[in-house]
Phi, psi and omega in degrees: 000135179278169185299324179296316179292320177298314180301315181297314180298314184289326175295320178297318180299311184288329177291334182280353179291139179286166177302318179296317178297322178296317179296316178296321179296319179298318177298313180297321178298313180300319179298316180294318180297321180294340176278342186278117180306321180300324179286320182292322190257339178284144188257335183243106189236131175263133178246193172211165174258127187297144181208149171058037177085003178299150175297138190264116179271015185302318180296317178296324176299315178298320178297316180296317179295318178296332179278000177084015179282153175273122186245148182229155173231151178285148174219143180299135176283119184287344184258336182240121182301135175058040175228160182240154163253154169250122190246137179303137180223128175246157177307137178073005173296140179292151178238152178233152179279134176273188185294344176264000182083010179268134180289143178207161177289154179286134177286340183281330188246002182228145180290142176266134180269145167289142178300331180290342181271348183269130182278323189214128176244121176261119186235149179282162176206164178263321180210156179212160170236175185282001178263006179087010176276145181223153168246129173264202181284348176108355181274345179077013183302309182291316181300315180295317181292314186284351176294347180249016183286167176285155182295331183276351184288123177274141179244116181234122178277144177244133183202161168289146180300332180290356180267003179283141175228162184296317185203141176240129177290114184276134177265160184297336181271350182293138177259116181288153180269152172283324182201165173233135177242128176245183177291347183249332189201169172248123181249109181272126182255327179222162182301138177239128176254120175062000000 
C-alpha cells in the first residue's frame, strides 16, 4: 500500500472511534506517557491539541502542567509557509482558531520558544511503523519545522494503536521519531536518553 492509501485508511480508522473510545484512549495515553522516563524528567515539553480524530494528549498536558513543567503548543508561523512556532501555554490561557479552524495559542500574548530550548516534542500523526517512520496530514508542517530542532530534542509521536502499519515508505525530508506512544504501549524506535 502506498503512503496516500495508508493515510486515507488510518484517518478513516481514527475518525471511526466513538467518543467513549477516544476518552479511554486519552486516559491510556496519559498512563503510558507517565511511565516514560523522558516524559517524567524532561521539563520543557511541546504538546498539540487533538483534531480530526487524533489521540488527545489533553490529560497528559494537565499532568505536566501540575508537575510544574513548561508546556508549549504549536501555532502556525505567519511568516513562513507550512511551518510552526511552539508557544508557551499555561492552563486557562485563551486559544484562537487558526486558518484551518484548529485552536492554538495567540502569538501576540505568549512567548515563542526556540526549538533548541524544547526537551521533548509530542506530535500527532496519521500512521506509524515500528521503525519510527510517521505519516502526518501531508502538509509537511512538522517536518519543515523540526528540521531545525536541537540535537537533544526528543521526538515522540502519539497515536491510537489502530494507526500502526507494517511499513511506511520514508522520504528524504521525513524526520524519524525516537518513539511512538499509544493508549496501550510505548514503542521505542531509536535510543532515548532520560
